C-alpha positions in Angstrom: 13.5 6.7 -28.4 10.3 6.3 -27.9 7.7 9.7 -27.7 6.5 10.8 -24.8 2.9 10.7 -24.5 0.8 13.7 -25.2 -0.8 15.6 -22.0 2.0 15.7 -19.4 2.7 18.9 -17.9 6.5 20.6 -18.9 7.7 19.0 -15.7 7.2 15.7 -16.6 8.4 16.1 -19.7 11.6 17.2 -18.6 11.6 14.3 -16.4 11.0 12.1 -18.8 13.9 13.6 -21.2 16.5 13.0 -18.1 14.8 9.0 -17.9 15.4 8.6 -21.6 18.8 9.8 -21.5 19.4 8.0 -18.4 18.8 4.4 -20.6 15.1 4.3 -19.5 13.4 4.3 -22.9 11.2 2.5 -22.5 9.0 4.6 -20.8 6.4 6.9 -22.6 4.5 8.6 -19.2 5.7 10.4 -16.4 3.2 11.1 -14.3 3.4 13.4 -11.1 0.5 13.2 -8.3 0.9 14.6 -5.2 0.8 11.2 -3.1 0.9 10.9 0.7 2.2 7.4 1.0 3.1 5.6 -2.5 6.4 7.2 -4.1 6.3 5.3 -7.1 5.1 3.0 -9.1 5.0 1.5 -12.9 2.0 0.7 -15.0 0.9 0.2 -18.7 3.6 -3.1 -18.6 6.5 -0.5 -17.7 5.6 2.1 -19.6 4.1 4.6 -17.3 6.5 5.8 -13.9 3.9 6.8 -11.7 5.9 9.5 -9.2 5.5 12.0 -6.5 5.6 15.1 -7.4 8.8 16.2 -5.8 10.6 14.6 -7.7 10.4 17.0 -10.9 13.0 18.2 -9.1 15.2 15.7 -8.5 19.2 15.4 -8.8 20.4 13.2 -11.5 21.7 10.5 -8.7 18.0 10.1 -8.5 16.8 10.5 -11.8 19.8 7.7 -12.4 17.8 5.3 -9.6 14.7 5.8 -11.3 15.8 4.8 -14.7 16.9 1.5 -13.4 14.3 0.7 -11.6 12.3 1.4 -14.6 14.6 -0.6 -16.9 14.5 -3.5 -14.8 10.7 -3.4 -13.5 11.9 -2.4 -10.4 13.6 -6.5 -9.9 17.0 -7.2 -9.3 19.8 -7.8 -6.7 22.0 -5.6 -4.6 21.9 -2.6 -7.4 18.0 -2.5 -7.9 17.9 -2.5 -4.1 20.4 -0.2 -4.0 18.4 2.2 -6.1 15.3 1.9 -4.2 17.1 3.1 -1.3 17.8 6.1 -3.1 14.6 7.0 -4.4 12.7 6.6 -1.6 15.5 8.1 1.2 16.1 11.6 -1.1 15.1 14.3 1.8 12.8 17.1 -0.3 10.1 14.2 -1.4 10.6 13.1 2.5 9.8 16.5 3.8 6.8 17.0 0.8 5.0 13.7 2.3 5.4 14.3 5.3 3.5 17.8 4.8 0.7 16.1 3.2 0.7 13.8 6.3 0.7 16.3 8.2 -2.3 18.2 6.9 -4.2 14.8 6.5 -4.1 14.0 9.9 -5.3 17.4 10.7 -8.1 17.0 8.8 -8.9 14.1 10.3 -8.9 15.9 13.4 -11.1 18.6 12.5 -14.0 16.3 10.6 -13.5 12.4 12.2 -16.4 11.4 10.7 -14.6 11.4 6.7 -12.8 8.3 8.2 -16.1 6.0 8.6 -17.7 7.9 5.8 -15.0 6.6 3.1 -15.5 2.6 4.6 -17.9 1.0 2.1 -18.8 -1.2 6.0 -22.1 -0.7 7.3 -21.3 0.1 11.5 -21.6 -3.4 12.6 -19.1 -4.2 9.6 -16.8 -1.9 10.6 -17.1 -2.9 14.7 -16.0 -6.6 13.6 -12.7 -5.7 11.7 -11.8 -2.9 14.3 -12.4 -5.9 17.4 -10.6 -8.5 14.8 -7.8 -6.3 14.4 -7.5 -5.9 18.4 -7.9 -8.9 19.0 -5.1 -10.8 16.7 -3.3 -7.9 17.7 -2.9 -8.9 21.3 -2.9 -13.2 20.3 -0.5 -13.0 17.6 1.6 -9.7 17.3 2.0 -9.6 21.3 0.4 -5.9 21.4 3.0 -4.8 19.6 0.8 -2.9 16.7 -0.3 0.2 16.6 -3.8 0.8 18.5 -5.4 3.3 16.7 -4.7 2.0 12.8 -7.3 3.4 10.1 -9.5 0.3 9.2 -11.7 0.3 5.8 -13.8 -1.9 3.9 -13.5 -1.1 0.3 -15.6 -2.0 -2.3 -13.2 -0.9 -5.4 -11.0 -3.6 -5.0 -11.2 -6.9 -7.9 -8.1 -8.5 -7.9 -6.7 -8.1 -4.6 -7.9 -9.0 -1.3 -6.7 -6.4 1.0 -4.3 -3.3 0.9 -1.5 -1.5 3.0 -1.3 2.3 2.9 2.5 3.3 4.3 3.7 6.3 5.1 7.8 6.8 3.7 10.6 6.3 6.6 10.9 10.0 8.1 12.8 11.2 10.9 9.4 11.0 13.0 9.9 7.0 12.2 7.8 4.8 10.1 3.9 4.8 10.2 1.2 2.9 8.6 -2.0 5.2 7.1 -4.3 2.5 6.9 -5.6 -1.1 6.4 -8.5 -1.6 3.2 -10.3 -5.0 3.2 -12.1 -6.1 0.1 -16.0 -6.1 0.8 -16.2 -9.3 -0.9 -14.4 -11.2 2.4 -17.8 -10.6 4.3 -19.5 -13.2 1.9 -20.2 -16.6 3.1 -17.6 -19.1 3.0 -15.1 -16.2 3.1 -14.3 -16.3 6.8 -11.3 -18.1 6.6 -9.9 -16.1 3.9 -11.4 -12.9 5.9 -8.7 -13.5 8.7 -6.3 -14.5 6.5 -6.0 -11.4 4.9 -6.5 -9.2 8.0 -3.3 -11.0 9.1 -1.5 -10.3 5.9 -1.6 -7.1 6.6 -0.9 -7.0 9.9 2.0 -8.8 9.3 3.3 -5.7 6.3 2.3 -3.2 9.2 4.8 -5.3 11.3 7.7 -5.9 8.9 7.4 -2.6 7.7 7.6 -0.6 11.5 9.8 -2.9 13.0 11.8 -4.1 10.1 11.8 -1.4 7.4 10.6 -4.1 4.4 8.0 -2.5 2.4 7.1 -5.4 0.3 7.0 -9.2 0.5 10.3 -9.5 1.9 12.4 -11.6 4.4 11.6 -9.8 7.3 7.4 -10.0 6.2 7.8 -13.6 5.0 8.9 -14.5 9.1 6.0 -12.1 10.5 3.5 -14.1 8.5 4.8 -17.7 9.3 5.3 -16.4 13.1 1.7 -15.1 13.4 0.3 -18.1 10.7 -1.2 -17.1 7.9 -0.1 -17.5 4.1 3.4 -16.9 3.6 2.9 -16.1 0.1 2.8 -12.6 -1.6 -0.9 -13.1 -3.5 -3.7 -15.4 -2.3 -4.0 -18.2 -4.5 -7.2 -19.5 -6.4 -10.6 -17.8 -6.2 -13.3 -16.5 -3.9 -16.5 -15.5 -3.2 -17.3 -12.4 -4.9 -20.4 -9.9 -5.4 -22.3 -10.4 -8.4 -23.4 -8.1 -9.8 -20.3 -6.0 -8.5 -22.4 -3.3 -7.3 -24.3 -5.1 -5.1 -24.4 -4.1 -1.7 -23.5 -6.7 1.5 -25.0 -6.0 4.7 -23.7 -9.8 6.1 -21.7 -10.1 9.2 -19.8 -13.3 9.8 -20.4 -15.0 13.2 -16.9 -14.2 15.6 -16.3 -17.3 15.7 -16.5 -18.2 12.0 -13.6 -16.1 11.2 -11.7 -15.4 14.8 -11.9 -19.0 16.2 -10.4 -19.7 19.7 -8.8 -22.5 19.5 
């Protein structure tokens, strides 16, 4: 059995021992965090399991499901999909996430400037993203996506061009917290990639809200083909990036270069 890593609290150590008992002996670390969206993830080449802290009190059925996900890396057939459904539908974690979600919404209402402050873009760049989202929602999604979507530019992304932060399925329905795009997309020669990436993330919004597809499954691929963006999971090839990475980006691409009318 793998020795647990030092630094974990008592709850994480007990959970790791329970996972080992179910055969997930490759795990070395369990991290319990108060996430608002991501319920679980595997990092460090499958040796670290990151969990919402509510799972510290999970019953054996949920722990066994996590052990299967850890052993398979979350990849596989119907058995793995059933395990994923077990962990994400456990009522106590949905309640905990719902509380955090409501708290975040209230904080945003009290201080609306916080969302803008977390965006790395200028006011003009934020306007391009907001108006581009609204334009594509009307033209490609028949206006079916949420109109008040939180959108921001991120300077922290290095290997990805976009990110969707979805909220778990609850009795209140499915929702998305935000779409974030890599600031590199604002550089010259990245205009077509900017449009494709925004459509990619918007297809994720549609697949999650309307079909319950949380990843790059059949529903997402169907939406991607429907709205005209690449139906591949990740962008293939390279794009123009900032050099150095700390460089400021002030450019606002021409509207017609990003969202051509034809």
